[in-house]
C-alpha positions as CSV (number, residue, x, y, z in Angstrom):
1,M,31.8,-30.0,27.2
2,K,29.0,-31.3,25.0
3,L,25.4,-30.6,25.9
4,R,23.6,-33.7,27.1
5,T,20.4,-34.5,25.3
6,L,17.0,-34.0,27.0
7,V,16.5,-37.8,27.0
8,T,19.8,-38.4,28.8
9,L,19.0,-35.8,31.4
10,L,15.6,-37.3,32.0
11,T,17.1,-40.7,32.6
12,M,19.2,-39.2,35.4
13,I,16.2,-38.1,37.4
14,P,15.8,-40.3,40.5
15,A,13.0,-42.8,40.4
16,T,11.4,-41.3,43.5
17,L,10.6,-38.1,41.5
18,T,8.9,-39.7,38.5
19,S,5.4,-39.3,39.7
20,P,2.5,-39.1,37.2
21,Q,2.1,-35.4,37.9
22,L,5.7,-34.6,37.0
23,T,5.4,-36.6,33.8
24,A,2.4,-34.6,32.8
25,Q,4.3,-31.4,33.4
26,E,7.3,-32.5,31.5
27,T,5.1,-33.2,28.4
28,R,3.5,-29.8,28.4
29,R,6.2,-27.9,26.5
30,T,6.0,-24.3,25.3
31,P,5.6,-23.8,21.5
32,T,8.6,-22.4,19.7
33,L,8.7,-19.0,18.0
34,E,8.6,-20.7,14.6
35,E,5.5,-22.8,15.6
36,Y,3.7,-19.5,16.6
37,T,4.8,-17.6,13.5
38,S,2.0,-16.9,11.0
39,G,2.8,-18.6,7.7
40,A,5.6,-20.8,9.0
41,P,5.5,-24.4,7.8
42,S,5.0,-25.7,11.3
43,Q,2.6,-23.0,12.5
44,L,0.2,-24.1,15.2
45,R,-3.1,-22.9,13.9
46,P,-6.6,-24.3,13.6
47,T,-7.5,-26.1,10.4
48,S,-10.6,-26.1,8.2
49,L,-11.9,-28.1,5.3
50,R,-9.6,-27.0,2.5
51,A,-11.1,-24.9,-0.4
52,L,-14.6,-25.2,1.1
53,Q,-17.1,-23.3,-1.1
54,W,-20.3,-23.6,-3.1
55,L,-20.5,-25.3,-6.5
56,G,-23.9,-24.0,-7.4
57,N,-26.1,-25.3,-4.6
58,D,-23.8,-28.2,-3.6
59,Y,-20.7,-27.7,-1.5
60,I,-17.2,-28.9,-2.3
61,Y,-13.9,-29.2,-0.5
62,V,-10.5,-30.8,-1.0
63,E,-9.4,-33.8,1.1
64,G,-5.9,-34.8,0.1
65,T,-6.0,-35.6,-3.6
66,D,-9.8,-35.8,-3.7
67,L,-12.3,-33.1,-4.5
68,K,-15.4,-33.9,-2.4
69,I,-18.9,-32.8,-3.1
70,G,-21.9,-32.7,-0.7
71,T,-25.6,-32.0,-1.1
72,P,-27.3,-30.1,1.7
73,G,-30.0,-31.9,3.5
74,A,-31.1,-33.3,6.8
75,K,-28.2,-35.8,6.7
76,R,-24.6,-35.5,5.4
77,T,-24.4,-36.9,1.9
78,E,-20.9,-36.6,0.3
79,H,-18.8,-38.4,-2.3
80,T,-15.6,-37.9,-4.3
81,L,-16.4,-35.8,-7.4
82,L,-12.9,-35.9,-8.9
83,N,-9.4,-36.9,-7.8
84,Q,-6.1,-35.4,-8.9
85,D,-5.1,-38.2,-11.2
86,E,-8.4,-38.0,-13.0
87,L,-8.1,-34.3,-13.3
88,L,-4.6,-34.5,-14.8
89,A,-5.8,-37.1,-17.2
90,L,-8.7,-34.9,-18.2
91,I,-6.5,-32.0,-19.0
92,G,-3.8,-34.1,-20.8
93,E,-1.2,-33.7,-18.0
94,A,-1.2,-37.2,-16.5
95,K,2.0,-37.9,-14.7
96,K,2.2,-41.6,-13.7
97,D,5.8,-41.3,-12.6
98,R,5.0,-38.6,-10.0
99,P,1.8,-39.4,-8.2
100,A,-0.1,-36.4,-6.9
101,K,-0.1,-35.4,-3.2
102,Y,-2.8,-32.8,-3.3
103,F,-5.7,-31.7,-5.5
104,S,-4.9,-28.6,-7.6
105,P,-6.0,-25.1,-6.4
106,L,-9.3,-24.3,-8.0
107,Q,-11.8,-21.4,-8.6
108,V,-15.5,-21.8,-9.1
109,V,-16.6,-19.9,-12.2
110,G,-19.5,-19.6,-14.6
111,R,-22.9,-17.9,-14.6
112,E,-24.4,-20.7,-12.5
113,R,-21.2,-21.0,-10.4
114,N,-21.0,-24.7,-11.5
115,L,-17.6,-24.9,-13.3
116,L,-14.0,-25.1,-12.2
117,H,-11.1,-22.9,-13.3
118,I,-7.8,-24.7,-12.7
119,T,-4.4,-23.4,-13.7
120,Y,-1.8,-26.1,-14.4
121,A,1.4,-26.2,-16.4
122,K,1.1,-22.6,-17.3
123,K,-2.4,-23.1,-18.9
124,H,-5.9,-22.3,-17.8
125,H,-8.5,-25.1,-17.9
126,I,-12.3,-24.9,-17.6
127,I,-13.9,-28.1,-16.3
128,D,-17.4,-29.3,-15.6
129,P,-16.6,-31.5,-12.7
130,R,-20.0,-33.2,-12.5
131,T,-19.8,-34.5,-16.1
132,R,-15.9,-34.7,-16.0
133,E,-15.8,-32.7,-19.2
134,L,-13.0,-30.4,-20.3
135,L,-14.8,-27.4,-21.7
136,A,-11.9,-25.2,-22.6
137,T,-8.1,-24.8,-22.4
138,F,-6.5,-21.4,-22.8
139,E,-3.2,-22.3,-24.4
140,Q,-1.4,-19.1,-23.9
141,D,1.5,-19.2,-21.5
142,T,0.5,-17.7,-18.2
143,K,3.9,-16.2,-17.6
144,G,3.7,-12.4,-17.5
145,E,-0.1,-12.3,-16.9
146,Q,-1.2,-9.4,-14.9
147,E,-4.9,-10.3,-14.9
148,F,-6.9,-13.2,-16.1
149,V,-10.7,-12.9,-15.8
150,L,-13.2,-15.3,-17.3
151,S,-16.5,-14.2,-18.8
152,P,-19.7,-15.5,-17.2
153,T,-20.0,-17.9,-20.2
154,A,-16.5,-19.3,-19.2
155,K,-15.7,-19.5,-22.9
156,V,-13.8,-16.2,-23.2
157,A,-11.2,-14.6,-20.9
158,A,-9.9,-11.1,-20.6
159,V,-6.1,-11.2,-20.1
160,V,-3.8,-8.3,-19.2
161,K,-0.1,-8.5,-20.3
162,E,2.3,-5.6,-20.4
163,N,-0.6,-3.3,-19.4
164,N,-2.6,-4.2,-22.5
165,I,-5.9,-6.2,-22.7
166,Y,-6.3,-9.3,-24.8
167,L,-9.3,-11.6,-25.3
168,A,-8.6,-15.4,-25.4
169,G,-11.1,-18.0,-26.5
170,L,-12.8,-16.2,-29.4
171,E,-10.5,-17.5,-32.1
172,P,-7.2,-19.4,-32.4
173,Q,-5.1,-16.3,-31.7
174,Q,-5.7,-13.8,-28.9
175,R,-7.5,-10.7,-29.9
176,Q,-5.7,-7.6,-28.7
177,I,-8.2,-4.9,-27.8
178,T,-5.8,-2.2,-26.5
179,R,-2.4,-1.4,-28.0
180,D,-0.9,1.6,-26.3
181,G,-0.5,0.2,-22.8
182,S,2.7,1.2,-21.0
183,P,3.9,1.8,-17.4
184,T,2.2,5.2,-17.6
185,L,-1.0,4.1,-19.5
186,V,-2.4,1.0,-17.8
187,Y,-5.4,-1.0,-19.0
188,G,-7.4,-3.5,-17.1
189,R,-5.7,-3.2,-13.7
190,T,-6.8,-2.1,-10.3
191,V,-6.8,1.7,-9.8
192,H,-6.8,4.3,-7.1
193,Q,-4.3,2.4,-5.0
194,N,-6.8,-0.4,-4.2
195,E,-9.0,2.0,-2.2
196,F,-12.8,2.2,-2.3
197,G,-13.1,-1.6,-2.4
198,I,-11.4,-1.8,-5.8
199,H,-9.7,-5.1,-6.4
200,G,-9.3,-5.5,-10.1
201,G,-9.8,-3.7,-13.4
202,L,-11.9,-6.0,-15.6
203,F,-15.7,-6.2,-15.4
204,W,-17.7,-8.6,-17.6
205,S,-21.3,-7.9,-18.4
206,P,-23.7,-10.6,-17.0
207,D,-24.4,-12.0,-20.5
208,G,-20.7,-12.0,-21.4
209,S,-21.2,-9.8,-24.5
210,K,-19.2,-6.8,-23.2
211,L,-16.1,-6.1,-21.1
212,A,-15.8,-2.9,-19.0
213,F,-12.2,-2.0,-18.0
214,Y,-10.3,0.6,-16.3
215,R,-7.9,2.8,-18.2
216,M,-5.4,4.7,-15.9
217,D,-3.2,7.5,-17.2
218,Q,-0.3,7.9,-14.8
219,S,1.8,10.2,-17.0
220,M,1.1,13.2,-14.7
221,V,2.4,11.3,-11.6
222,A,6.1,11.7,-11.0
223,P,7.7,8.2,-10.9
224,Y,9.2,7.0,-7.7
225,P,12.2,4.7,-8.0
226,I,12.0,1.3,-6.3
227,V,15.5,-0.2,-6.4
228,H,16.0,-4.0,-6.6
229,T,19.4,-5.2,-5.3
230,N,19.1,-8.9,-5.8
231,V,21.1,-8.8,-9.0
232,R,24.8,-8.0,-9.6
233,K,24.0,-4.5,-10.7
234,A,20.9,-3.0,-9.0
235,T,17.9,-2.3,-11.2
236,R,15.2,0.4,-11.0
237,Q,11.5,-0.1,-11.1
238,D,9.3,3.0,-11.5
239,L,6.3,3.2,-9.2
240,Y,3.7,5.8,-10.1
241,Y,2.7,6.7,-6.6
242,P,0.5,9.9,-6.2
243,M,1.3,11.6,-2.9
244,A,-1.1,13.7,-0.9
245,G,-1.6,17.1,-2.4
246,M,0.2,16.2,-5.7
247,P,-1.2,15.4,-9.1
248,I,-3.1,12.1,-9.2
249,H,-3.7,9.7,-12.1
250,H,-6.7,10.1,-14.4
251,V,-9.0,7.2,-14.8
252,T,-11.6,6.4,-17.5
253,V,-13.8,3.4,-18.1
254,G,-13.9,1.6,-21.5
255,I,-16.5,-0.8,-22.8
256,Y,-15.5,-3.4,-25.4
257,D,-18.3,-5.0,-27.4
258,L,-17.3,-8.5,-28.5
259,A,-19.7,-8.7,-31.4
260,S,-18.7,-5.4,-33.1
261,G,-15.1,-5.4,-31.9
262,T,-15.4,-1.7,-30.9
263,T,-14.5,0.2,-27.8
264,T,-16.6,3.0,-26.3
265,Y,-15.3,5.2,-23.4
266,L,-17.8,6.5,-20.8
267,Q,-18.2,10.2,-20.8
268,T,-17.3,10.7,-17.1
269,G,-16.3,14.3,-17.9
270,E,-14.4,16.9,-15.8
271,P,-12.7,17.1,-13.4
272,K,-10.4,14.3,-14.4
273,E,-9.0,14.1,-10.8
274,K,-11.8,11.9,-9.3
275,Y,-12.4,8.4,-8.3
276,L,-14.5,6.0,-10.4
277,T,-15.5,3.2,-8.0
278,N,-17.8,0.2,-7.5
279,I,-18.5,-0.5,-11.1
280,S,-21.8,-2.5,-11.5
281,W,-23.6,-3.9,-14.5
282,A,-27.4,-4.0,-14.8
283,P,-28.8,-7.6,-15.0
284,D,-29.7,-7.0,-18.7
285,S,-26.1,-5.8,-19.5
286,K,-27.6,-2.6,-21.0
287,T,-26.5,-0.1,-18.3
288,L,-23.3,0.4,-16.3
289,Y,-23.3,2.1,-12.8
290,I,-20.4,3.9,-11.2
291,A,-20.1,5.5,-7.8
292,E,-18.1,8.6,-8.6
293,V,-16.2,10.3,-5.7
294,N,-14.7,13.8,-5.9
295,R,-11.0,14.2,-5.1
296,G,-12.0,15.8,-1.8
297,Q,-13.8,12.6,-0.9
298,D,-16.8,14.4,0.7
299,R,-19.3,13.8,-2.2
300,M,-20.4,10.7,-4.0
301,E,-22.6,10.6,-7.1
302,L,-24.1,7.3,-8.2
303,K,-24.4,7.6,-12.0
304,S,-25.7,5.3,-14.8
305,Y,-24.1,5.2,-18.2
306,S,-24.9,3.7,-21.6
307,P,-22.4,1.1,-22.7
308,Q,-23.4,1.6,-26.3
309,T,-22.8,5.4,-26.5
310,G,-20.9,6.1,-23.3
311,A,-23.4,8.8,-22.4
312,N,-24.3,9.6,-18.8
313,L,-27.9,8.6,-18.5
314,A,-28.7,9.8,-15.0
315,T,-27.4,10.7,-11.5
316,L,-29.5,8.4,-9.3
317,F,-28.6,10.1,-6.0
318,V,-25.9,12.0,-4.2
319,E,-24.3,11.3,-0.8
320,E,-22.2,13.9,1.1
321,N,-20.3,14.0,4.3
322,E,-18.6,17.0,5.9
323,K,-15.5,14.8,6.7
324,Y,-15.2,12.1,4.2
325,I,-17.2,9.5,2.3
326,E,-16.0,6.1,1.1
327,P,-18.2,3.8,-0.9
328,Q,-17.0,0.2,-0.6
329,H,-19.6,-2.0,-2.2
330,P,-21.1,-2.4,-5.7
331,L,-24.8,-2.6,-6.4
332,H,-26.6,-5.9,-5.7
333,F,-29.6,-6.2,-8.0
334,V,-32.7,-8.0,-6.6
335,P,-33.5,-11.3,-8.4
336,G,-36.6,-11.1,-10.4
337,R,-36.7,-7.3,-9.9
338,P,-34.2,-5.8,-12.5
339,G,-35.3,-2.3,-11.6
340,E,-34.3,-2.6,-7.9
341,F,-30.9,-2.9,-6.2
342,I,-29.4,-3.0,-2.7
343,W,-27.0,-0.3,-1.7
344,Q,-24.7,-0.4,1.3
345,T,-23.7,2.9,2.8
346,R,-23.0,4.7,6.1
347,R,-25.4,7.5,5.3
348,D,-27.0,7.3,8.8
349,G,-23.6,6.9,10.5
350,Y,-23.4,3.1,10.4
351,S,-23.0,0.7,7.5
352,H,-26.5,-0.4,6.5
353,L,-28.5,-1.8,3.6
354,Y,-31.0,0.2,1.6
355,R,-33.3,-0.6,-1.3
356,Y,-33.4,1.7,-4.3
357,S,-35.0,1.7,-7.7
358,T,-32.9,2.3,-10.8
359,S,-34.5,5.7,-11.1
360,G,-32.8,6.6,-7.9
361,Q,-35.9,6.5,-5.7
362,L,-35.3,5.2,-2.1
363,L,-37.7,2.4,-1.5
364,G,-36.7,1.8,2.1
365,Q,-33.9,1.2,4.6
366,I,-33.6,-2.5,5.3
367,T,-31.3,-2.6,8.3
368,R,-30.9,0.0,11.0
369,G,-29.3,0.4,14.4
370,D,-26.0,1.2,16.2
371,Y,-24.1,-1.5,14.5
372,E,-22.3,-2.2,11.2
373,V,-23.3,-4.5,8.4
374,T,-20.0,-6.0,7.4
375,D,-20.9,-8.3,4.6
376,F,-23.8,-8.7,2.2
377,L,-24.0,-12.4,1.6
378,G,-26.8,-12.7,-1.0
379,F,-30.5,-13.3,-1.5
380,A,-32.9,-16.1,-0.5
381,D,-36.5,-16.9,-1.3
382,G,-36.1,-15.7,-4.8
383,G,-35.1,-12.2,-3.7
384,K,-37.6,-11.7,-0.9
385,T,-35.0,-12.2,1.8
386,L,-31.4,-10.8,2.3
387,L,-28.6,-12.5,4.1
388,Y,-25.9,-10.5,5.8
389,T,-23.2,-10.4,8.5
390,S,-23.1,-7.7,11.1
391,T,-21.7,-6.5,14.5
392,E,-25.1,-6.3,16.1
393,Q,-24.3,-8.8,18.8
394,S,-21.0,-7.0,19.7
395,P,-18.3,-5.1,17.8
396,I,-15.9,-8.0,18.4
397,N,-18.3,-10.6,17.0
398,R,-19.6,-11.3,13.5
399,V,-23.0,-13.0,13.2
400,V,-25.3,-13.8,10.3
401,Y,-28.9,-12.6,9.9
402,R,-31.7,-13.0,7.4
403,I,-34.2,-10.2,6.9
404,G,-37.0,-9.5,4.5
405,I,-36.4,-7.0,1.7
406,D,-38.9,-4.8,3.4
407,G,-36.8,-4.8,6.6
408,K,-39.2,-7.1,8.5
409,G,-38.8,-10.6,9.8
410,K,-35.2,-10.4,10.9
411,K,-33.8,-13.7,12.2
412,L,-30.4,-14.5,13.8
413,L,-29.0,-17.5,12.0
414,T,-25.8,-17.9,13.9
415,P,-26.5,-17.2,17.6
416,Q,-23.2,-18.4,19.0
417,A,-21.1,-15.5,20.2
418,G,-17.9,-15.3,18.2
419,W,-16.7,-14.9,14.6
420,H,-18.7,-16.3,11.8
421,V,-17.5,-16.1,8.1
422,A,-20.3,-17.3,5.9
423,Q,-20.9,-18.1,2.2
424,A,-24.5,-18.4,0.8
425,S,-25.5,-21.0,-1.7
426,L,-26.6,-19.9,-5.1
427,N,-30.3,-20.2,-4.1
428,G,-29.7,-18.8,-0.7
429,R,-31.2,-21.8,1.2
430,Y,-27.9,-22.7,3.0
431,L,-24.8,-21.1,4.4
432,L,-21.3,-22.5,4.7
433,D,-20.3,-21.1,8.1
434,T,-16.8,-21.1,9.4
435,Y,-17.1,-20.3,13.1
436,E,-14.7,-19.8,16.0
437,A,-14.5,-17.9,19.3
438,L,-12.0,-17.2,22.0
439,H,-12.6,-20.6,23.6
440,E,-14.0,-22.4,20.5
441,V,-11.7,-23.9,18.0
442,R,-12.6,-23.4,14.3
443,Q,-15.4,-25.5,12.8
444,N,-17.2,-25.6,9.4
445,R,-20.9,-25.9,9.5
446,L,-23.9,-26.1,7.2
447,V,-26.7,-23.7,8.2
448,T,-30.2,-23.7,6.8
449,T,-31.3,-20.1,6.2
450,A,-35.0,-20.7,6.7
451,S,-34.7,-22.2,10.2
452,G,-31.1,-21.7,11.4
453,K,-30.7,-25.5,11.7
454,E,-27.0,-26.5,11.8
455,L,-25.0,-29.4,10.7
456,T,-21.3,-29.6,11.7
457,L,-19.1,-30.6,8.7
458,Y,-15.7,-30.4,10.4
459,K,-14.2,-29.3,13.7
460,S,-10.5,-28.6,14.1
461,Q,-8.4,-30.1,16.8
462,D,-7.0,-27.6,19.3
463,P,-3.6,-26.9,17.8
464,V,-2.1,-26.1,21.2
465,A,-3.6,-28.9,23.2
466,G,-0.9,-30.3,25.4
467,F,1.2,-27.2,25.2
468,E,1.9,-24.7,27.9
469,T,0.0,-21.6,26.6
470,P,-0.9,-18.2,28.0
471,E,-4.3,-17.0,29.2
472,I,-6.2,-14.5,27.0
473,V,-8.7,-12.0,28.4
474,L,-11.2,-9.9,26.5
475,G,-12.7,-6.8,28.2
476,T,-13.4,-3.1,27.8
477,I,-12.0,0.2,29.1
478,T,-13.3,3.7,28.6
479,A,-11.9,6.0,25.9
480,A,-10.3,9.3,26.6
481,D,-13.7,11.0,26.0
482,G,-14.9,9.5,29.2
483,K,-17.8,7.7,27.7
484,T,-17.0,5.4,24.7
485,P,-16.2,1.8,25.6
486,L,-13.1,0.3,23.9
487,H,-12.4,-3.4,23.5
488,Y,-9.1,-4.8,24.6
489,R,-7.2,-8.0,24.5
490,L,-4.9,-8.9,27.4
491,I,-2.5,-11.8,27.0
492,K,-1.0,-12.8,30.4
493,P,2.4,-14.4,30.9
494,T,2.3,-18.2,31.0
495,N,2.0,-19.4,34.6
496,L,1.6,-15.8,35.9
497,D,2.7,-15.1,39.4
498,P,0.5,-12.2,40.8
499,S,3.3,-11.3,43.2
500,K,5.7,-10.6,40.4
501,K,6.1,-7.6,38.0
502,Y,6.2,-8.3,34.3
503,P,7.4,-6.2,31.4
504,T,4.5,-5.2,29.1
505,I,4.2,-4.6,25.4
506,V,1.4,-2.6,23.8
507,Y,0.7,-4.1,20.4
508,V,-0.9,-1.2,18.4
509,Y,-2.6,-0.4,15.1
510,N,-5.6,1.9,15.9
511,G,-6.1,3.1,12.3
512,P,-9.0,2.9,9.9
513,H,-10.0,-0.4,8.3
514,A,-8.5,-2.5,11.0
515,Q,-9.8,-4.2,14.1
516,L,-7.3,-6.2,16.2
517,V,-9.5,-7.3,19.1
518,Q,-11.8,-10.1,17.8
519,N,-13.7,-12.8,19.5
520,R,-11.9,-15.5,17.6
521,F,-9.7,-18.4,18.6
522,H,-6.7,-16.8,20.4
523,A,-8.7,-13.5,20.1
524,G,-7.2,-12.7,16.7
525,S,-3.6,-12.9,17.9
526,L,-1.1,-13.5,15.1
527,G,1.3,-15.7,17.1
528,W,4.2,-13.5,18.0
529,D,2.3,-12.0,20.8
530,L,1.4,-15.4,22.2
531,Y,5.0,-16.4,22.1
532,M,6.1,-13.3,23.9
533,A,3.6,-14.2,26.7
534,T,5.3,-17.5,27.1
535,Q,8.6,-15.6,27.5
536,G,7.2,-13.6,30.5
537,Y,5.7,-10.6,28.9
538,V,2.2,-9.0,29.2
539,I,0.8,-8.3,25.7
540,F,-2.0,-5.7,25.5
541,T,-4.0,-4.4,22.6
542,V,-6.9,-1.9,22.6
543,D,-8.9,-0.8,19.5
544,G,-9.2,2.9,20.2
545,R,-11.3,5.4,18.3
546,G,-10.3,5.6,14.7
547,S,-10.4,1.8,14.2
548,A,-12.9,-0.2,12.3
549,A,-16.4,-1.7,12.8
550,R,-17.8,0.9,15.2
551,G,-19.5,3.4,12.8
552,A,-18.6,6.7,11.2
553,A,-18.4,8.9,14.3
554,F,-16.1,6.4,16.1
555,E,-13.7,6.4,13.0
556,Q,-14.0,10.0,11.9
557,V,-12.9,11.5,15.1
558,I,-9.3,11.2,13.7
559,H,-10.1,13.4,10.7
560,R,-7.4,16.1,10.0
561,Q,-5.4,15.1,13.1
562,L,-4.0,11.6,12.7
563,G,-2.4,10.3,15.9
564,V,-4.0,12.6,18.4
565,T,-7.2,10.8,19.5
566,E,-5.7,7.4,18.9
567,M,-2.8,8.2,21.2
568,A,-5.1,9.5,23.9
569,D,-7.0,6.2,23.8
570,Q,-3.8,4.2,23.9
571,M,-2.8,6.1,27.0
572,Q,-6.1,5.1,28.6
573,G,-4.9,1.6,27.9
574,V,-1.6,2.3,29.7
575,A,-3.5,3.7,32.7
576,F,-5.5,0.4,32.8
577,L,-2.2,-1.6,32.6
578,K,-0.7,0.4,35.5
579,S,-3.7,-0.6,37.6
580,L,-2.8,-4.2,37.3
581,P,-0.5,-5.4,40.1
582,Y,1.6,-7.6,38.0
583,V,2.5,-5.0,35.3
584,D,5.9,-3.4,35.7
585,A,5.1,0.3,35.0
586,D,8.8,1.0,34.5
587,R,9.1,-1.5,31.7
588,I,6.4,-0.7,29.0
589,G,7.1,-1.0,25.3
590,A,5.1,-0.7,22.1
591,Y,5.1,-2.5,18.8
592,G,3.1,-2.0,15.6
593,W,3.3,-2.2,11.8
594,S,2.2,0.3,9.1
595,Y,-0.3,2.6,10.8
596,G,0.8,0.8,13.9
597,G,4.4,1.7,13.1
598,F,3.4,5.4,12.9
599,M,1.6,5.0,16.3
600,T,4.5,3.2,18.0
601,T,6.9,5.9,16.9
602,N,4.5,8.6,18.0
603,L,4.0,7.0,21.4
604,L,7.7,6.8,22.0
605,L,8.3,10.5,21.0
606,T,5.3,11.8,22.9
607,H,5.5,9.7,26.1
608,P,9.1,8.8,26.7
609,E,8.4,8.7,30.4
610,V,6.1,5.7,29.7
611,F,7.4,3.8,26.7
612,K,11.0,2.7,27.1
613,V,11.3,0.4,24.0
614,G,9.5,0.3,20.7
615,V,9.5,-1.6,17.4
616,A,8.0,0.2,14.4
617,G,7.6,-1.8,11.2
618,G,6.8,-0.1,7.8
619,G,5.7,3.0,9.6
620,V,4.4,6.3,8.1
621,M,6.6,9.1,9.3
622,D,5.3,12.0,7.2
623,W,1.7,11.8,5.9
624,S,2.5,14.2,3.1
625,R,4.6,11.4,1.6
626,Y,1.8,8.9,1.8
627,E,-0.6,8.1,-1.1
628,A,-3.3,10.6,-1.9
629,M,-6.4,8.4,-1.9
630,Y,-5.9,7.3,1.7
631,G,-4.0,10.3,3.1
632,E,-6.4,13.0,1.8
633,R,-9.5,11.1,3.0
634,Y,-8.3,11.3,6.6
635,M,-6.1,14.5,6.5
636,D,-7.4,16.5,3.5
637,T,-4.5,17.9,1.4
638,P,-1.3,19.4,2.9
639,Q,-2.4,22.7,1.3
640,E,-5.7,22.5,3.1
641,N,-4.4,21.2,6.4
642,P,-0.8,22.4,6.9
643,E,-1.0,22.4,10.7
644,G,-2.4,18.8,10.8
645,Y,0.4,17.5,8.5
646,K,3.0,19.3,10.5
647,A,1.8,18.0,13.9
648,S,1.8,14.4,12.5
649,N,5.2,14.7,10.8
650,L,7.3,12.5,13.1
651,T,10.6,13.5,11.3
652,L,10.1,17.0,12.8
653,R,10.2,15.4,16.3
654,A,13.3,13.2,15.9
655,K,14.9,15.2,18.7
656,D,12.3,13.8,21.2
657,L,13.5,10.2,20.9
658,K,14.8,9.0,24.2
659,G,13.9,5.3,24.4
660,R,15.2,2.5,22.3
661,L,13.3,2.4,18.9
662,L,13.9,-0.2,16.3
663,L,12.7,0.8,12.8
664,I,12.1,-2.0,10.3
665,H,11.3,-1.6,6.6
666,G,11.1,-3.7,3.4
667,T,13.3,-2.1,0.8
668,I,10.8,-2.4,-2.0
669,D,7.7,-1.4,0.0
670,P,5.1,0.0,-2.5
671,V,2.7,1.0,0.3
672,V,4.7,3.0,2.8
673,L,7.8,3.9,0.9
674,W,11.2,3.1,2.3
675,Q,11.8,6.9,2.2
676,H,9.7,7.3,5.3
677,T,12.1,5.7,7.8
678,Q,15.2,6.7,5.9
679,L,14.2,10.4,6.4
680,F,13.4,9.8,10.0
681,V,16.9,8.3,10.5
682,E,18.4,11.3,8.8
683,A,16.5,13.6,11.1
684,C,17.7,11.6,14.1
685,V,21.3,11.9,13.0
686,K,21.0,15.6,12.7
687,A,19.2,15.8,16.1
688,G,21.7,13.6,17.9
689,T,19.2,10.8,18.7
690,Y,19.8,7.1,18.1
691,P,17.3,4.8,16.7
692,D,18.1,1.2,15.7
693,Y,17.4,0.0,12.2
694,M,16.7,-3.2,10.3
695,I,15.9,-3.7,6.7
696,Y,14.5,-6.7,4.8
697,P,15.8,-6.6,1.2
698,E,13.3,-7.4,-1.5
699,H,10.4,-7.5,0.8
700,E,7.4,-5.3,0.3
701,H,5.1,-3.8,3.0
702,N,5.4,-6.8,5.3
703,V,7.9,-9.6,5.7
704,R,6.3,-12.9,4.6
705,G,7.3,-16.4,4.0
706,A,10.2,-18.1,5.6
707,D,11.8,-14.7,6.5
708,R,9.0,-13.9,8.9
709,V,10.5,-16.2,11.4
710,H,13.7,-14.1,11.2
711,L,11.6,-10.9,11.6
712,N,9.9,-12.2,14.7
713,A,13.2,-13.4,16.2
714,T,14.7,-9.9,15.6
715,I,11.8,-8.2,17.3
716,T,11.9,-10.7,20.2
717,R,15.6,-10.2,20.7
718,F,15.2,-6.4,20.7
719,F,12.6,-6.5,23.5
720,K,14.6,-9.0,25.5
721,D,17.7,-7.0,25.2
722,H,16.2,-3.6,26.1
723,L,12.9,-3.8,27.9
């Protein structure tokens, strides 16, 4: 028998039942899993002005095929700066037979942040959009590029191919400045596993006369084989992955002088096993600063070097911490005061801003209090004022302040409780503020930094208006220490019936550098959890001690004992859940990815009487097999902390698995190696326990793109079948 269509069924409803109320109910459908899935083509998510950013002191954004420009002021003044057809004609790529649908992706570049870098047809183009002038085209094929970074002049670019550095734009042919690059000797790429705020390996001097670059020798790191199976005969890719307690790569910094064509290496000295982080040029391009961290990650030395000779000029100051130290931000030099800079550090237990002289003298602490400065946005008033984002209003909020460089005259510029992501104009007079909150859909606003006056540029429609959606509640519980408040997010089942008992899933991460509970639209939920609430599940998340944005003491409590304090706080969350009359205490599960995969597995092994079902994606099972930079920061080395590593090694506890645990892993994961869950499965086989397993071939640390819908469907089915 064929299924009748919904339309056919509706026409069969007696006329006496078609009241306006019923019609309204029928139109409020539940979003599908695909519509809720992050990254899916039909995802229900708030929108923003596309590519909204500053072009000097004007703002630009993309609207269809048009690049719009606006000038800040009392009234909104905008016009089309350039459209896609004009852009293609300008770069010699006009395509009359195929009209454009969208304006090309762009990047604002140049010393005055007034030019556009657009990559099209495998070429890089530099454009002055105001004069509609094509300033440069880098003709080399972009295929195989590992890095492409323009100089501040926007006339020269540093390019990395096959681990060597080339300069384009100086002459008709590229100038090769390194020649011995290889998989084990890498130039101009990110180093130290992207820790310490490192996101790249090329650093132009402000005047564009010199290029600093990382040189990473990985020859002492044993290669780890990543196997690709998407060809007829599988191929091997060697990953040089330094594990905790094993030899790590050696990094040096080179300086290439464009005028002389010579390279000088900084004399960073012994030991070679250390971390060179937060590279910063002085405004006059005559000094380079590096925050050097020892391998033990409990001591940081801020040093200055001569780019001409490579000599160490001075150690400005030293910071130490008995547990660990982690510089994340480069120096910000004060406009008009080349001998002063802003330094962001947790030296007093919270991330704050300090003013230093280039001689290393502390000139004053600018921000202070039991909150974290999360972003330094820039300067205003010619350097007399700083703009920054912080958690001062609440750990789950982000708000923007201005403050005098002397720490006086602080003013809240974005008083609305919620999540503000701001960009400062070049002169610091205005902010582009993207704002949202639990019950506020995303909007783009223009904020005057002198007065805080606001002008709304765009407000998204509610993407789930007219749909049947769950209720989300934000609140706090008390940590296992009996005193620390923890923030939680509770998503209730759609149309909750208080007299019923519902299965409950704890969505967990609880590791450093992550905060899941946020006062954003849908409270920071990714979509799958919202969908599960529509299917009759309670979804609960708590950011326990060890997670981000709460200061050093809150995070460092996990030091040398990963999983212990975090799990204690998650069990406080379980106690709270059991106090809710609609939670079925006999049907509680857990789900998490990466650190959350470690936590999920740990919860099921430790508390089988509570957690019946779990899904662990990309989880760390043995911290001695995780990378050294992250692992040693939080655990020290396996040689220094054997008991801590043993206690957190989940493969040693495979015999304790009693519930249904689904392990998921990408087969080419370069972050948490596939080896982790394979060894856990092997341990379960030997112990006579029975996990379930799912792999995603040719996916890295997470499953992205169209396959993410399949991932979410797999996880959903597992909970529906077993919880």
